[in-house]
N, C-alpha and C positions, 0 to 999 in steps of 0.2 A: 504494500500500500504506500503510495507516494502522494501526500497532499501538497498542493502548490498554490500559494496565494498569488494571484496575478496582479493584485493591487486594488486600490480604491479609485473610484471614478465619480463623475458628475452626471453621466447620461445613462439611464436605464435602457433607452431605446437603442443606443449605439452598441452596447455589449450584448443586448438581446438579439439584435440583427446579426451580429457575428456568430453567436452560438446557434441560432435557429436556421442558418443558411450554410451553404458550403464555403470552404475556405476561399478568400479572395485570390484572384489571379492578376498578373500584371496587366492583362488586357481587359479585365473585368473586376473592378474593385468592389462592386456591390452585386454579387450574384443573387439571383432569385431562386435558385434550386436549393433543395434541402435533402440531398441524397445521403449525406453523412449522419443525419439525425436518426438515432435509433428509436427513442421515445422521449416524451416530455411529461412533466408533472409540476404541480405547484404546491406551496405550503402557505396556509393562513391567508389565502386569497379567495375572494368571493367569485371566482371564475375558474374554469378548467381550460379556457381558450387561451393558449399561450400568447397569441398576438395581442391580447388585451392586458396581459400580466404586467408588461413594462409600463403601460399608461397608468394602471392602478397603483403600482409602487411609486411612480413619480408623483402621483396625486397625494399619496400618503406622506411622502417626504416634504412636499410643498405645504401640507397642512399641519406640519409639526408644531408651530406656535399655537394653533387652535386646539390641538390635541393636548398640549401641555396645560392650557388654560382650563379645558374641561376636566382634566385630571387633577387640577388643583396644585400643579407643580409650580415652582418658582419660574419667573419670566427671564431671569438672568442667563448669561452665557452667550457665546458667539453662535451665529448662524452656521449650521452644518454645511460645509462647502462640498463635501464628497460623501453622499449617502449610499453609494453603490459599493458593495463588496463582491468581488468576483474571484472564485477559487475553483480548483478542480481536484478530483480524486482519481488516481490511476492505479489499476491492478497490473500484475505481471502478465507478460504475453501468454504464459501457459495457464493462466486462470480464466475461468469462464463463468463469472457471476451472472445470475439472472437479474431480472428487473427488481424482484423483491429484495434480493441481497444488496443490490446497489442502493435502493431506496433506504434500506436499514442503515447502510453506511453513511448516507447523506444525513439522516436524522441524528446519528451519533456525532457526526462532525459539527452539525449545527448546535447540538447541546454542549459540545466541548467549547465552542466559541461563545456560548451564552445567547444564542440566537434562535432557540427552539420556538419562541413565540413570535418571531418576526416573519414578514413576508419573504417568500423565496420562489425562484423559478429554477427548475431542474431540467437539464438537457443532456441526454446521453448521446455520445458520438461513437461510431463504429468505423471510422476512416483510418485507424492506425492498428498496429499489431496488438497493442495493449488496450483493453477496455478502459474507458474513462468517462467521467460524467462531470459536467460543468454546473456550478451552483452560483446563481446570481441572487444575493441576499440584500434586503433593505435594512440599513443600519438603524432606521427610525422605528421605534416601537409603536405599533399601531394602536396600543392602548394608552400609553403615557406620552407619546411624542418625543421621548428622550432618545438620544443616540447611544447605541451600544458602545461600550468601552472595549476596544480590541487590542489593548496592550498585551505584548507577548503572545500574540495570536499564533505565530509560527511555532513557538514552543508548546503551546496548548495542543495544536494539531499534531505535533510530533509525538507527544505523550499519548494522545488518543490513538494515533496510527500504530504505536507500539502495542497498546492494549488490544487493538483490533487484530493484529497479527497473532498475538498470543491466543486470542479466542479461536482463530482459525487453525491453531496447532502448528504453525510454521513461521519462524522468524526469517524474513527475507532480507531485511536491512540490518545487518549486524552492527554497522557503525552507529546507527541511530540509538541502539540499545546501550552501547558503551558511552555515548555522549550523554544520554539521559542519566545513566548511573553516575557519571562525574558531576552532573548538575545536582543530583540528589545528595551527593556527598559534599556539596559546597565547593567543588573545584571548578576552575575556569575551563571553558571549552572555546578554543580559539579556532577561527576559520583559517584556511590557508592564506598566505600573504597575498596571493594573486586574486583572492576572492574578497578581500577586505575593502571597505570604502576608502576613498582617497583621504578622508579626514580621520582615519582610524588613529593615527599617531597622535593627533591633537587631543583626542579623548583620553589617551593613556599617558599624556605627557608627565604630569606630576607624579613622582614616585615610580615611574616606569624604568625598568632596567633593560638594556639590550639583551639579545638572545643569549649570548655567551654567559652573561652574569646571571640570568634567570636559571640557566641550567647548571651553574657552578655548584658543586657540593660543599666546598669549603666556604664558610662565611667570610673569610678574609678576602676572597676574590671579589665579593661585592664592593669592597672598599676601593677596588681598582677601577670602578666605573666612574668616569667624569661626567656627571649629569649636566653640568654647564655646557661642556662640549657637545653632549648629545642634543641638548635643546637648541643650541646655536646651529648645529648642522642640520637638524630636522627642520628648523624654521627656514633655513636657506633653501633646503630641498622643496619645501612647501611653496615658498615665494617663486622659485624657478618654475615649478609646475603650474602655478596660477597664472604667471605671465605667459608661459607658452600656450596654455590652454586658451586663454582669452585671445591671444593673437591668432591661433589656429582657427577658432570659431569665428572671429571677426573676418578673416580672409574668406572662410567658407560662406559666411552670410553675404558678403559683398559679391562673391562670384555667383552664388545661388540667386540673389536678387536680379542680377543682370541676365542670367540664363532663363529664369522664369519670365521676365519681361519680354525677352526675345521670343520665347516659345508662345506666349499668349498672343503677341502681335502676329506671329506667323500663322497661328491657328485661326485668328480672326480674319486675316487676309484670305485664307483658304475658304472659310465659310462665306465671306462676301463674294469671292470669285465663283463659288458654286451657285450662289443665288443669282448672280448675273448670267452665268452660262445656262442655267436651267430655264431662263425666260425666253431664249431664242432656240430655233431649230438647229442652227449651226452649233450652238454651244452644247445642246443635248447630244448631238452626234459626236462631238469631241469627247464628252464624258463616256459615251457608249464605247468608243474605241478603247478607252482604258478598261472598262468593265468587260467588253468582249462577250456579251451574252446575246445570242440571236433572239431569244425570247423577249428581251428588253428592247430590241430594235424598233418594233412597231410601236411600243409604248413611248419610246423616245421621240419618234416622229410625231405621234399624236399629242405628246406633251402631257401624259397622264400624271396627276398630282401624286398618286400613291408611289409611282416610280421615283419621282423626285424626293419624296419623303424618305424612301428607302436609301437613296444616295446620302441624304443628310444623316440618317442613322449610322450608315457605314462610316461616314467621316467622323461623326462623334465618337464612335467606337475606336477608330484609329487615334483620335486625339486623346482619349482616355488612356490608351496604351502608352502614348508618348509621355503624358504627365506622370503615369505610374513609373515608367522607366527613369525619368529624371528624378523623381522623388526617391526612388531606390538608390540611384547613384549618389545623391546627396546624403542619404542615410548611411551608406557605406563609408563615405568620406568622414562623416562625424564619428563613426565607430573606429576608423583608423586613427583619428586624433585622440580618442579616448585610450586606445591601446598604447599609443606612443606616450601619452601622459602617464599612464600607469607604469610603464616600463621605466620611464625617467624617474618617477617617484620611488620605485623599488630600488633603483640604483642609489638614489639619494639616501634612503634609509640604511642601505648596507654601508655606505660611506660614513653615515652618522654613527653607526654601531662600531665601525672600525676606529673612528676618531675617539669615541667615548671610552674605549678599552685602553686605559692609561698604561704607560710604560714606567719602570722604576724611576728614571730621572724625573718624570712628570710627577710622581708621587712625592718625591723629595721637595720639588718646588711648591707643590700644593700644600704640603705640611708647613713649609716656611711661610707661605702667605697666610695660612690660618693662625700661626703663632704671632705674626706681625699684626694681624687684625685684632687679636686679643690684647695687644699692647705689651707683649713680652719680647725679650730679646731672642734672637735666633741662636741656638746652641751651635758651636763649631762642629764641623763634620769630624767624626772620630777617624783616627788612622786605620787603614786596612792592613791586615797582615799579608806579608808576601809569602806565597807558598813556594814549594820547591820548583814548581814549573816556571816561576818567575825569577829564579836566580837565588834561591836560598831563603833563610828565615829572616826574621826582623820585621820592622814596620816601615811604612812609607807614608808621607803626608800627601 
């Protein structure tokens, strides 16, 4: 069982359209087919028609202030900006849960999140090897108008998924069990460094030790960590990342604005040209030469409106494909910038760790600075014995 929270949103209609239809394609961003939908269901809604579910949930979210007033709740608090919760539950590819089992799992996950009394739309998909179901839940309580608190929702779903697998008699995600055991024991569970947010180091700045010092067994090794050097190096890495990120996205935005303007102008010119050409016989024949359909030849000569409308639809479909391709290219450019930023930041953190791990001369200088700061004199350095490998016994200054 793999629960995945896809995030919070503002539009019930948007996420419902995605779940209730086939996956968008580059040439068709809003498909009308629903071949991948296995079955649908609702929770706490006064309808079983899924096309109305999104509108009802949106109406409940909009009426939250009135629901609070009727329930006698306080009027304070900010307006809920994102009432939509979208998450999915996925089974292994060798599992074959039926509708009843999937519905039971959905009810259990809603209860784990504290949403058992909230409105929800359930959509099962069968377009992948592993069975999975999408859940669109309304964060607004239909009785009180209050928004559900979703703090630690990923951890709550993780614990629920572990219990679900134990009920099934087979643990499929061993790593999740180990992580939950560490959490129950009060130990920290760190994500891999490549999966951490860019601001991770800033959250852990005060009192944080670099990796070598955290893993050191001897307490004396922790004294060799120069936290001042760590903070300076980490701050420099962060500033470098922020500057590079801003510059990269500024260049991308400038280029994208120009390319979108050129695309819209060219597409508008093509639409106007089609309108002009379709008004004359010569123009319709020129369009027919491109289409090369003998069936359309007579219609082109007669100037039938349905044929011209079909040409317009073909042109619109071609334009949608162009816009989708351009948007996809810009999205890939943005992801490349993010990947470069993450790699730069990781290198900066490694450099910060290396600088923070002090050498013996650094420790001597640091001790001297601490003594001076306390207003005491610095003791002279004691003579070091000369070993046999250095020319005999005795001492040297």
